[in-house]
C-alpha positions as CSV (number, residue, x, y, z in Angstrom):
1,X,-11.2,19.7,-29.3
2,X,-11.4,17.2,-26.5
3,X,-8.8,14.9,-28.0
4,X,-6.4,17.8,-28.5
5,X,-6.8,18.6,-24.8
6,X,-6.1,15.0,-23.8
7,X,-3.1,14.9,-26.2
8,X,-1.6,17.9,-24.5
9,X,-1.9,16.2,-21.1
10,X,0.3,13.2,-22.3
11,X,3.6,14.7,-21.1
12,X,2.0,15.2,-17.6
13,X,0.7,11.6,-17.7
14,X,4.2,10.2,-18.5
15,X,5.7,12.5,-15.9
16,X,3.2,11.2,-13.3
17,X,3.8,7.6,-14.4
18,X,7.6,8.0,-14.0
19,X,7.2,9.4,-10.5
20,X,4.8,6.6,-9.6
21,X,7.2,3.9,-10.9
22,X,10.4,5.1,-9.2
23,X,8.5,5.6,-5.9
24,X,6.9,2.2,-5.9
25,X,8.0,-0.6,-3.5
26,X,8.3,-2.9,-6.5
27,X,10.8,-0.7,-8.5
28,X,14.0,-1.6,-6.8
29,X,13.1,-5.4,-6.3
30,X,12.3,-5.5,-10.1
31,X,15.8,-4.2,-10.9
32,X,17.4,-6.7,-8.6
33,X,15.4,-9.6,-10.2
34,X,16.5,-8.4,-13.6
35,X,20.1,-8.4,-12.4
36,X,19.7,-12.0,-11.1
37,X,18.3,-13.1,-14.5
38,X,21.5,-11.7,-16.1
39,X,23.6,-13.4,-13.4
40,X,21.8,-16.8,-14.1
41,X,22.4,-16.4,-17.8
42,X,26.1,-15.6,-17.3
43,X,26.5,-18.6,-14.9
44,X,24.8,-21.0,-17.4
45,X,27.1,-19.6,-20.2
46,X,30.2,-20.2,-18.1
47,X,29.1,-23.7,-17.1
48,X,28.6,-24.6,-20.8
49,X,32.2,-23.4,-21.4
50,X,33.7,-25.6,-18.6
51,X,33.5,-23.6,-15.5
52,X,33.1,-26.5,-13.1
53,X,35.3,-28.9,-15.1
54,X,38.2,-26.5,-15.1
55,X,38.0,-25.6,-11.4
56,X,36.8,-28.8,-9.7
57,X,40.4,-30.0,-9.2
58,X,41.3,-26.7,-7.4
59,X,38.4,-26.7,-5.0
60,X,37.9,-29.0,-2.0
61,X,35.9,-32.0,-3.0
62,X,33.3,-31.6,-0.3
63,X,32.2,-28.3,-1.7
64,X,31.0,-29.7,-5.1
65,X,27.9,-31.8,-5.3
66,X,28.3,-34.8,-7.7
67,X,24.9,-36.3,-7.4
68,X,22.0,-35.0,-9.5
69,X,19.4,-36.1,-7.0
70,X,21.2,-34.3,-4.1
71,X,21.6,-31.1,-6.2
72,X,18.0,-31.1,-7.3
73,X,16.8,-31.7,-3.8
74,X,18.9,-28.9,-2.3
75,X,17.8,-26.3,-4.9
76,X,14.1,-27.2,-4.6
77,X,14.4,-27.1,-0.8
78,X,16.0,-23.6,-1.0
79,X,13.2,-22.4,-3.3
80,X,10.5,-23.7,-0.9
81,X,12.2,-22.4,2.2
82,X,12.8,-18.9,0.7
83,X,9.2,-18.6,-0.5
84,X,8.0,-19.4,3.1
85,X,10.6,-17.0,4.5
86,X,9.5,-14.2,2.2
87,X,5.8,-14.8,3.0
88,X,6.5,-14.8,6.7
89,X,8.7,-11.7,6.6
90,X,6.4,-9.5,4.6
91,X,3.3,-10.7,6.4
92,X,5.0,-9.5,9.6
93,X,5.7,-6.2,7.8
94,X,2.0,-5.7,7.0
95,X,1.0,-6.3,10.6
96,X,3.6,-3.9,11.9
97,X,2.7,-1.2,9.4
98,X,-1.0,-1.6,10.3
99,X,-0.1,-1.1,14.0
100,X,2.0,2.0,13.1
101,X,-0.9,3.5,11.1
102,X,-3.3,2.9,14.0
103,X,-1.1,4.1,16.8
104,X,0.9,6.9,15.1
105,X,-0.3,8.3,11.8
106,X,-1.2,6.7,8.4
107,X,0.8,9.5,6.7
108,X,4.1,7.9,7.8
109,X,3.4,4.7,5.9
110,X,5.0,5.9,2.6
111,X,8.2,6.6,4.4
112,X,8.2,3.2,6.1
113,X,7.3,1.3,2.9
114,X,10.0,3.2,0.8
115,X,12.8,1.9,3.1
116,X,15.5,0.9,0.6
117,X,16.9,-1.9,2.8
118,X,13.5,-3.7,3.0
119,X,13.2,-3.4,-0.8
120,X,16.7,-4.9,-1.2
121,X,15.8,-7.8,1.0
122,X,12.7,-8.5,-1.0
123,X,14.6,-8.2,-4.3
124,X,17.3,-10.6,-3.0
125,X,14.7,-13.1,-1.9
126,X,13.0,-13.1,-5.2
127,X,16.3,-13.1,-7.2
128,X,17.6,-16.1,-5.3
129,X,14.4,-18.0,-5.8
130,X,14.6,-17.2,-9.5
131,X,18.3,-18.3,-9.7
132,X,17.7,-21.6,-7.8
133,X,14.5,-22.4,-9.7
134,X,16.1,-22.0,-13.1
135,X,19.0,-24.2,-12.2
136,X,16.7,-26.8,-10.7
137,X,14.7,-26.9,-14.0
138,X,17.9,-27.6,-15.9
139,X,19.1,-30.5,-13.7
140,X,18.0,-34.0,-14.7
141,X,18.6,-36.3,-11.8
142,X,17.9,-39.4,-14.0
143,X,20.7,-38.6,-16.4
144,X,23.8,-39.7,-14.5
145,X,26.2,-39.0,-17.4
146,X,25.3,-35.3,-17.6
147,X,27.8,-33.0,-15.9
148,X,26.5,-31.0,-13.0
149,X,27.0,-27.2,-12.7
150,X,28.7,-27.7,-9.3
151,X,30.1,-24.2,-8.9
152,X,26.7,-22.6,-9.8
153,X,24.9,-24.9,-7.4
154,X,27.5,-24.0,-4.7
155,X,26.9,-20.3,-5.5
156,X,23.1,-20.9,-5.2
157,X,23.6,-22.4,-1.7
158,X,25.7,-19.3,-0.8
159,X,22.9,-17.1,-1.9
160,X,20.4,-19.0,0.2
161,X,22.6,-18.6,3.3
162,X,22.9,-14.9,2.5
163,X,19.1,-14.7,2.5
164,X,19.1,-16.2,6.0
165,X,21.6,-13.6,7.2
166,X,19.5,-10.8,5.6
167,X,16.4,-12.2,7.4
168,X,18.2,-11.6,10.8
169,X,19.1,-8.0,9.8
170,X,15.6,-7.5,8.4
171,X,13.9,-8.6,11.7
172,X,16.1,-6.1,13.6
173,X,15.5,-3.3,11.1
174,X,11.7,-3.7,11.0
175,X,11.4,-4.0,14.8
176,X,13.3,-0.7,15.1
177,X,11.6,1.1,12.3
178,X,8.1,0.9,13.9
179,X,9.2,2.3,17.3
180,X,7.8,5.7,17.8
181,X,11.1,7.2,19.0
182,X,12.8,5.9,15.9
183,X,10.1,7.2,13.6
184,X,10.2,10.7,15.3
185,X,14.0,10.8,15.1
186,X,14.0,9.8,11.4
187,X,11.4,12.4,10.6
188,X,13.3,15.1,12.5
189,X,16.6,14.2,10.8
190,X,15.2,14.2,7.3
191,X,13.3,17.5,7.9
192,X,16.3,19.2,9.5
193,X,18.5,18.1,6.6
194,X,16.0,19.6,4.1
195,X,15.8,22.9,6.1
196,X,19.5,23.2,6.4
197,X,20.0,22.7,2.7
198,X,17.3,25.3,2.0
199,X,19.0,27.8,4.4
200,X,22.4,27.2,2.7
201,X,21.0,27.7,-0.8
202,X,18.7,30.6,-0.1
203,X,19.5,33.9,-1.8
204,X,19.1,37.3,-0.4
205,X,17.0,38.6,-3.3
206,X,14.6,41.6,-3.3
207,X,11.0,41.2,-2.7
208,X,8.8,40.5,-5.7
209,X,7.4,43.6,-7.4
210,X,3.8,44.6,-7.3
211,X,1.9,42.0,-9.3
212,X,-1.5,43.6,-9.3
213,X,-1.2,44.4,-13.0
214,X,0.4,41.1,-14.0
215,X,-1.4,38.5,-16.0
216,X,-2.5,35.4,-13.9
217,X,-2.5,31.9,-15.3
218,X,-4.4,28.9,-13.9
219,X,-3.3,25.4,-13.1
220,X,-4.3,22.8,-15.8
221,X,-4.5,19.9,-13.4
222,X,-5.1,19.0,-9.7
223,X,-2.7,17.5,-7.2
224,X,0.0,18.3,-4.7
225,X,2.7,20.7,-6.1
226,X,5.6,18.3,-5.5
227,X,8.3,20.5,-6.9
228,X,9.2,23.2,-9.5
229,X,11.9,22.8,-12.1
230,X,13.4,26.2,-11.2
231,X,16.4,26.0,-13.5
232,X,14.3,25.2,-16.5
233,X,11.8,27.9,-15.6
234,X,14.5,30.6,-15.2
235,X,15.9,29.7,-18.6
236,X,12.5,30.1,-20.1
237,X,12.1,33.4,-18.5
238,X,15.5,34.6,-19.7
239,X,14.9,33.4,-23.3
240,X,11.4,34.9,-23.5
241,X,12.2,38.1,-21.4
242,X,9.6,37.2,-18.7
243,X,9.2,37.7,-15.0
244,X,7.2,35.1,-13.1
245,X,5.8,34.9,-9.6
246,X,4.6,31.5,-8.3
247,X,1.5,32.2,-6.3
248,X,1.2,29.0,-4.3
249,X,3.8,27.3,-2.1
250,X,5.2,23.8,-2.9
251,X,3.4,20.9,-1.1
252,X,0.1,22.8,-1.4
253,X,-2.8,20.9,-2.9
254,X,-3.9,22.8,-6.0
255,X,-7.2,22.4,-7.8
256,X,-7.5,22.7,-11.5
257,X,-8.4,26.2,-12.4
258,X,-6.7,27.8,-9.4
259,X,-4.3,30.7,-10.1
260,X,-0.9,29.1,-10.2
261,X,1.5,31.8,-11.4
262,X,1.6,35.4,-12.5
263,X,3.5,36.8,-15.4
264,X,4.5,40.4,-16.2
265,X,3.0,40.2,-19.7
266,X,0.5,38.1,-21.6
267,X,1.9,35.0,-23.1
268,X,0.7,32.7,-25.9
269,X,-0.9,29.3,-25.2
270,X,2.2,27.2,-26.3
271,X,4.5,29.1,-24.0
272,X,1.9,28.8,-21.2
273,X,1.9,25.0,-21.5
274,X,5.7,25.0,-21.6
275,X,5.8,26.9,-18.3
276,X,3.1,24.6,-16.8
277,X,5.3,21.6,-17.7
278,X,7.9,22.8,-15.2
279,X,5.5,22.3,-12.3
280,X,5.6,18.7,-11.0
281,X,2.4,17.4,-9.4
282,X,1.8,14.2,-7.5
283,X,-1.0,12.5,-5.5
284,X,0.9,12.4,-2.2
285,X,3.5,14.3,-0.2
286,X,6.8,12.9,0.9
287,X,8.8,14.1,3.9
288,X,12.1,13.6,1.9
289,X,11.0,16.3,-0.6
290,X,9.2,18.9,1.6
291,X,10.2,19.9,5.2
292,X,6.7,21.1,5.9
293,X,5.5,17.5,5.6
294,X,7.9,16.6,8.4
295,X,6.3,19.3,10.7
296,X,2.8,18.0,9.9
297,X,3.7,14.3,10.5
298,X,5.4,14.9,13.8
299,X,2.5,17.0,14.9
300,X,0.0,14.2,13.9
301,X,2.0,11.7,15.9
302,X,1.9,14.0,19.0
303,X,-1.8,14.6,18.6
304,X,-2.5,10.9,18.1
305,X,-0.5,10.2,21.3
306,X,-2.7,12.5,23.3
307,X,-5.9,10.8,22.2
308,X,-7.9,8.9,24.9
309,X,-7.3,5.6,23.2
310,X,-3.5,5.9,23.3
311,X,-2.9,8.4,26.1
312,X,0.9,8.6,25.7
313,X,2.0,12.1,26.8
314,X,5.7,11.1,26.7
315,X,5.5,10.8,22.9
316,X,3.9,14.2,22.7
317,X,6.6,15.8,24.9
318,X,9.3,14.1,22.7
319,X,7.6,15.4,19.5
320,X,7.5,19.0,20.9
321,X,11.3,18.7,21.6
322,X,11.9,17.7,18.0
323,X,9.6,20.4,16.7
324,X,11.5,23.0,18.7
325,X,14.7,22.1,16.9
326,X,13.0,22.3,13.5
327,X,11.4,25.6,14.3
328,X,14.7,27.1,15.3
329,X,16.1,26.1,11.8
330,X,12.9,27.2,10.0
331,X,13.3,30.7,11.6
332,X,16.5,31.2,9.6
333,X,14.6,31.1,6.3
334,X,13.3,34.3,4.7
335,X,9.6,34.4,4.1
336,X,9.9,35.5,0.5
337,X,11.5,33.4,-2.1
338,X,13.5,34.2,-5.2
339,X,15.5,32.0,-7.4
340,X,18.6,33.1,-9.3
341,X,20.5,31.0,-11.8
342,X,24.2,32.2,-11.9
343,X,25.9,32.4,-15.2
344,X,29.0,30.5,-16.2
345,X,31.1,33.6,-15.6
346,X,29.8,33.7,-12.0
347,X,27.7,36.8,-12.5
348,X,24.3,37.0,-10.9
349,X,21.7,38.1,-13.4
350,X,18.5,40.0,-12.5
351,X,15.8,38.1,-10.7
352,X,13.1,36.7,-13.0
353,X,11.5,34.1,-10.8
354,X,9.9,34.5,-7.4
355,X,8.4,31.7,-5.3
356,X,6.0,31.6,-2.4
357,X,7.5,29.7,0.5
358,X,5.3,28.7,3.5
359,X,5.8,31.4,6.1
360,X,7.2,30.6,9.6
361,X,4.1,32.0,11.3
362,X,1.8,29.7,9.2
363,X,3.7,26.6,10.2
364,X,3.9,27.6,13.9
365,X,0.1,28.4,14.0
366,X,-0.7,25.1,12.3
367,X,1.3,23.1,14.7
368,X,0.3,24.8,17.9
369,X,-3.4,25.0,17.0
370,X,-3.6,21.2,16.8
371,X,-1.5,20.6,19.9
372,X,-3.3,23.1,22.0
373,X,-6.7,21.7,21.1
374,X,-5.9,18.1,21.9
375,X,-3.4,18.6,24.7
376,X,-4.9,21.4,26.8
377,X,-6.0,18.9,29.5
378,X,-2.3,17.9,30.1
379,X,-0.3,20.4,32.2
380,X,3.1,19.0,31.2
381,X,2.4,19.2,27.5
382,X,1.0,22.8,27.8
383,X,4.1,23.8,29.7
384,X,6.3,22.2,27.1
385,X,4.6,24.3,24.4
386,X,5.2,27.5,26.5
387,X,8.9,26.5,26.6
388,X,8.9,26.1,22.9
389,X,7.5,29.6,22.4
390,X,9.9,31.1,25.0
391,X,12.9,29.4,23.2
392,X,11.8,30.7,19.8
393,X,11.3,34.2,21.1
394,X,14.9,34.2,22.5
395,X,16.2,32.8,19.2
396,X,14.3,35.5,17.3
397,X,16.3,38.2,18.9
398,X,19.5,36.6,17.6
399,X,18.5,37.0,13.9
């Protein structure tokens, strides 16, 4: 029976593995390196079919290298220089990330590490090293009669110069990305975008019915509820004539055996596993996927700024300003969730799926409880929190 249980968990394992791979810092660089391998193969194929010999008369003579020793030296120099440049660049990244974790919050590191530009720079470095190394291996300086792949070598030099240009932009980007103002602004923009998307897509659906008599079903694994495949779940409900209420909000950490959803009737084991397969779990939380994570991370930065070791009330004041904007948008969300999948004819079918969003009062209490505890000794920060509440109270009357 144990092996049957493990076999049923295989889809969840592959689902977790897929999420782990695509969110890894090595995923995009690996794709870029594979692309450079194909580029190197294409250049070698063209060189074997006369690329340099056919074009050398149409290019300025000073662009093409005619000496095997010079070509080999340039390529090996590029490889060594780029390896040193890459080690220096990402050693500096690790130092800056360590400072960011110490001064702000360790929870912001996944967002900084997942920066696509930094991954592209790393992939370009490694791809250029691969390109130059393969061509350096295929050049024999002692064989003077062998034709040199002049255009390919010229292209390798161009890639090396491009890496130097990327290094300049990389230094500028990494120096900006660890500034607390830049981090707060980035968190605020991503969270605000998620909130506005949710507000635009929310549907004025009736409250969920009384579920006291409904059958409750437990989670079969532990982790953060990253997302729910709502379209798939609604189709299952429509095909099986079910009504489902998700009992816990997304981003909540769920332990195995906790009541996860309720159904209006008892369902068989196979259908239960099919429904559980629409719940996506992960080991961490990302601000790009859940706006509540943005609230928490901005609050953590503000609390850390008010610690005696850092003592930076300016950062706390800036954080409260950004939180005020986010709370004003969060206030537009209804505190009960329902998901409706319109038909192709545009008709809206009856509601069969209800979710449990995080309520506005819970988010506000969580933020202010932390800020009040660690900032009560600073009058300016306390007054800023009062202004936040006064602003939200005025906005509440508008809804």
